[in-house]
N, C-alpha and C positions, 0 to 999 in steps of 0.2 A: 115438581113446580116449586120455583127457585123462592125463597124466602129468608128475611134478612138474619142474620146469627144472634146479635142483641140489637135491643129498640134503641134508637136512636133520642137523645136525651133534649128533652125542651130547650134547651142552649142552644142545641148543636143547629136544631131546628129553627131557632128563630135566629141565629147567626147567618146561615145561609138563606134565609129569606130575604134579612138583610141588605146582604150584600148585592143578592138578585134584584131586590128593589132600586137598588143603589145606582147599580149599570143603566137601570132607564134614564135616569136625572141626566149623565154622563153625556146617553146617547141622544138625548133630548139637546141639550147645550151643542154639541158639535154640530146636530144640523140645523141649528137656528145660527151659529156661524158662520156655516159655509152658504145658507141660504143668504146673510146679510152680505159672505163677500161677495157672490156671486151676483145680488143686486148692483152693487155698487160699484162693479167691475173691476175688484180688486183680487180676484178668484186667480192664485199660480198653484197648479198643481192640481187641478179638479178640472176632468173633462167632462163636458156636460154636450149634447147636442144642440144645437140651435136651429131652429126651425127656416129652412131657406125656400123662396118663394123660387120656382121652375122656369123661368119665360121664355129661353130657348125652347120648347117644345112646340110654340104656338106658331114657331115660322113655315 
């Protein structure tokens, strides 16, 4: 069974946790920015599917 060699300090643990939490904020900011760009029509370099109605199959 694998066990850690030494105990991780509280400071190191808190630093790792803070970094992990900060990444969530950055990801949320990017998602909001992309969403605004898509809605305003300014999205460049971002590919997203557009629902197309197939009218050709009715003939």
